[in-house]
C-alpha positions as CSV (number, residue, x, y, z in Angstrom):
1,G,95.5,93.3,81.2
2,H,97.8,94.6,83.9
3,L,101.5,94.8,83.2
4,W,104.3,95.7,85.7
5,L,107.8,96.9,84.9
6,A,110.7,97.5,87.3
7,G,114.0,98.9,86.1
8,R,117.1,98.7,88.2
9,S,117.3,102.5,88.5
10,A,114.2,103.5,86.4
11,G,111.5,102.8,89.0
12,V,108.3,100.8,89.0
13,Y,105.6,101.3,86.4
14,R,102.2,99.8,85.9
15,S,100.0,99.5,82.8
16,T,96.3,98.7,83.1
17,D,95.7,98.7,79.3
18,S,98.1,96.0,78.0
19,G,101.0,98.4,77.7
20,A,99.4,101.2,75.7
21,S,100.2,103.7,78.6
22,W,102.2,103.5,81.7
23,S,102.1,105.1,85.2
24,R,105.0,105.4,87.6
25,I,103.9,104.1,91.0
26,D,107.0,104.3,93.1
27,T,106.9,107.8,94.6
28,G,109.6,107.9,97.2
29,L,111.9,105.4,95.5
30,E,113.6,107.9,93.2
31,G,117.3,107.2,92.8
32,L,117.1,103.7,94.5
33,E,118.3,100.6,92.7
34,L,115.7,97.9,92.4
35,K,116.6,94.2,92.5
36,T,113.2,92.4,92.4
37,L,109.5,92.9,91.8
38,I,106.8,90.5,93.0
39,V,103.1,91.1,92.3
40,V,100.4,89.2,94.1
41,Y,96.8,89.3,92.9
42,G,93.9,88.6,95.2
43,D,91.3,90.7,97.0
44,K,93.9,93.4,96.7
45,T,96.8,93.7,94.3
46,I,100.1,94.0,96.2
47,A,103.4,94.7,94.6
48,L,106.7,94.4,96.5
49,A,109.9,95.9,95.1
50,G,113.1,94.9,96.7
51,T,115.8,97.6,96.7
52,I,119.6,97.2,96.9
53,G,120.4,98.1,100.5
54,K,117.3,100.2,101.3
55,G,114.6,97.6,102.1
56,I,111.3,96.7,100.5
57,Y,108.8,99.0,98.9
58,R,105.1,98.0,99.2
59,Y,102.3,99.1,96.9
60,E,98.6,98.2,97.3
61,E,95.5,98.8,95.2
């Protein structure tokens, strides 16, 4: 299954093989502190990562 991980200053990662391997998907967020991560599944998978003081990052697949 798909797993998602957000670290406060480590970025956003996604695994599509139940955690055997991970891919960083937050290009452009380097050095930003993350506060929240919400993933919505539907026709598209949408991930929203809230940063501290720098807005919201959106990822779609």
